[in-house]
N, C-alpha and C positions, 0 to 999 in steps of 0.2 A: 475430467475433464472426456474430449474425445477418443484417449488410449486407452484401448484394448488387451487383455490379458496374451493375445494373440501378438499385437505388432507395439508389444511398448518397448522400450527400449533398454538397452542394458542398465540396472542399477548402479549404484556407487556401493563397495564392502564399508560399512558401517562398524566404528567401533564402540558407538554407544548413539542412542536417542531416548528421547524422551519427553515429556509436558510440563509446564506446570501453569499456575495460576500466579498472577499478579495487581496487585494494589487494589483499589476499590473501596468504600465502603460500608457498613451496616447501616442502615434506617428501620427504626420503629415505624408501623401502619396501626393508626389506631381509628375509631369511628365509624369504620365501613362499615355497609351491609352486609350479613352473609349470604350467600348466593347459591339457589340450587343448581346446578351442574349436573350436564350426564358426560362419565366419560366416556361409558359403549352403549351401542342400543341396550343393554341390559343393564347398566349401574348406573345409575344417580346418586350425587354424592349433594352434604352443604361442604360448599368452600367458602372459608373466613381468611378475606384477603389483610385481615388484622394479624401484626406480628411482626417479627424480626426478619431483616431481609437482608442479604450481599449483593450489592448492585455494582455495575461501572469498574469490574475486572477485567483485565488484560488476558487472554490464553496466548500460549505460547508453547512451539513444539520446535526441538532441538535435534540438530544431526551434528553426530562429531564421524567423519570419515577417519576411514581405517589408514587412510594415505594422507597424513595429515602433516602440510607441506608448510601451512603460512597458520602461525598463532592469530593473529588477528581475526575475532569472529565477524561474521556479515550478519546482521539483523534486517530483515525487510521487512517494510512495511507497508501495506495497502492502500489505494486511493479513495476515494470518496464510492459508496457505493458496493463495495467490494470486499472481500477478505483477504485470506491468507493464500486461498486455493488459486489466487491469479498467478503466485509463482511457483505454483507446480508442475505447471504442465500448458503448454499454448494449446489454444480453442482447436487447433487441429491436429492435437495429439503429441507435438516435440517435446523435448524434452525442458522444463522454463528453469529461472536462474536460479530456484532451488537447489536444482540437478548439476547445473553449469557452476555454481561454485565450490557445492561439494567435491565435485570432480574438482577442481581446481585447487582441492586441499586445504581449504579452510572449513570451520566448524560455522555452521547455519544457523540462526534463532528466526523462525516463522512467524510474527504475530497475526492473533486476532483483535485489533483493539477494541475500544466501547463500543457495546451495540450491535457490533458486528459476529457472524462466527458461532463459533463457543465461547464468549468472551458474555459478562455478564450484562444481561436485558432489564427493561425495568418495566411494570405495567400501569403505572400509577401516573397518569398527565402532572400532578401536581409537584412532584417531581421531576420527568424529563416533560413537558409543555410540549402537545404534538397536533398534526399526525406527523408518522413519519413521511418519508417521501420514498419513490421506490423509479427508476429510470425506466425513459421507454424505449424501444428500438431507435427509435425516430431521432430522438435525441441523443444517445448515444452516437448513431449516424455521424453527425453533424458535429457535436459535441468532441468525439475523438478525434476529428479529421480522417473518416474515411471516406466519405463522400462529401456531394454537395448536398444540403436539404433536399433540393428536388429529386435530386437522384437516387432517394432511397428505393421507392417501390420497383426501378431498375436493377438495383443492386450495383448500380455504376457509380464505379469506384473512383478517385486521384487517380491522373495519370500516374505513371512507375509506383504506384501504393505498394507498402511491405505487407498491410495488416492482410494474414487472407481471408480476404471475401467470403470465398466458399463458406468458411467456418465463423462468420460472421452470429449468427445465431446460438451459436455454442458458447461464445464468449458471455451473450445477453442471458442465456441461462444461468450464469452464475451474479446474476444481479440481484444483492439484496435489497431489501429498506434500510435506510439513514435518514437522520435527522440532520437538515441543513446547518447548524448552527448550535442548537442547546446541549451536544453532549461533547465540543470541545475542549473543556478546560478540563471532565472529568477523563477525555482521551488522553489528554497533555500529561494529567499525572499520572495515570495507568502506564503509560511509554517509561515513565521517569523509572515506576517503581520496576518495573522489566527492568530496565538499565542498571539500577541498584540489585536486582537479582541475578544477573547476570555477572556484575562485579568485579568487571576489567574492561579497560581501554575496546570501544569495537567501532565498525565500518557503520554506520547507519544508514540505509539505503529506503528511501522512502519515494512514494507516487503519488503526486496530483496535491490534494486536499492531506494526504499523509507528511508531502510535504512541509506543511507548515507545524502538523500538530508536532512533525521530528525535532523541528528547528524549535520549538518555544520548548519543549522536553530537553531538547541538547543544551537550552540556555541553562535551565535547572541543575543541569549536573555536570558541567563541564569537562569532570574530570575522565566522566564513562567514554569519553568521545574519542575517538582517534580521527573520525574523517566523517564529512557528511553528504553524501551522493542526494542527488535531486534531482529526480525526475519529474520535470515538467510542473515542477511546486504549483501550487494555485494560492500562495500565501506567504507574505517575507516577514521575519522580526524586525521590531523597529531598532533593535540592540545590536546592530552589527559593530562597533566598538567591542563587546564585548565576548565576538566569536573569536577563540585560540585555536580552532583546528582546521585543517584540509578541508575547501568544499568545491565539490564538481557539481555543476548542471548542466545535463542532457537535455537536449532540445530537440524535436522531429523537425519536419518538412510541412511544408503547405501553412504557412505561420497566417498568410493573408487570408485565411477560408473567412475568415467572420470579426468581428470587431474587436471579440473576446479576444482573441487568439493573437492579433494586432495590437492589441495594448497589453498582454502578458509578454508578447515576444519586447517590447520598450522595458516592461519592470525587469528579467529575466536580466538584461543588458544594464542596466541602472544597480541592478542589485550586486553583479558583479564588479562594476566601477566601485561602488560603496565598500564593500568590502573590502575593494584593493587599498583605499583613500584610509583605510583602517587599519592597513599593514595584514590583514587576513590573504595567507597563500591559495588563492582561486583560482579555477578555473572554468571556462565556459563553453563547452561543446554545442556548436550551432552545425548539427550533422551535416544541413544540406550546404551551409558553406564550408564544412571539412571534403566535400565529393561525395556524400552517404545519401543519396536523394530518397524521397519516397516514405520517412519514417512516421506515422501516425503518433497520437496520444500515446496508443496503449505499447509502448516500445520492446515490454517485457513481452509482448507475443508476436513483435511481427517478424519475417521472414529473416532478418538476420539478430533476430534476439543473440542467440550463442553469441555472435560475433560482438556486438556491442557487449556482453557479459564480460566477455573477455577483454576489452578494451578497457574496460572499468578493473577488472581487477590487477591489468598492468600499471592502472596509475595509482591503483592503491599499494603497490610492492613497491611505490618510491617514497614512499612516506616512511 
């Protein structure tokens, strides 16, 4: 993102870091014609799309701080149309939640799930019916509750907006193609494989579309989950009676901006009530009702992102 070497914040000393792939499947493609392709202006090549391919794996980077004060690992899962980079830094160059949780002494795992970033991709439409979509800046402005749709060209945000609107274009540069629904089951399976690879209970922090993926994966591996933190999840599992871990929902401001957000706000409240009915220890933070005004859908990028990370960490430390 915008951070330059000269302006970069001080790093967190690490005891170790690395990466791994998890999940996915092997598929064999047959019967496709060989194509002549040009690799470079001077090199042509016959490309044979037939053969064995590994697709739908997740990519994970992990970090362990030298000052490890909390045993509970934090797993960060991106939302729709984004990758794990959304946790690394804010668009205006402040440290992201990756750095925040490391500084607070937690091991952190950052996930690129199926089809995003460095995760597994599939170019075969018979396996992933396409085409994928890419979010426009206009759509993001309204959908992420930066401002009203008619105010996009003037870049006039909502009152008390906490998203750094001067860096809006930098955020859009992090958008990547996504499939609307076609890869959800694969993403659930890959995240389940990530949890199995980590091999111990984690705090799973998920944003937007990632919230539904996280909940579904958690239901398949309940012993791997200590807590689930949902930042404005866009989906809700039906099996609330199967949830046996702590749940925290964090919801921003300007929820009356569109019919979509008015509907989701009601669903957040209903979901919290449903969890409570089933005996789940659940909290729902509607930030504006807690006296914190102006947060957008991109909570981890807003100007109070570090404070929100500390609040979430404080909640985790009560587990």
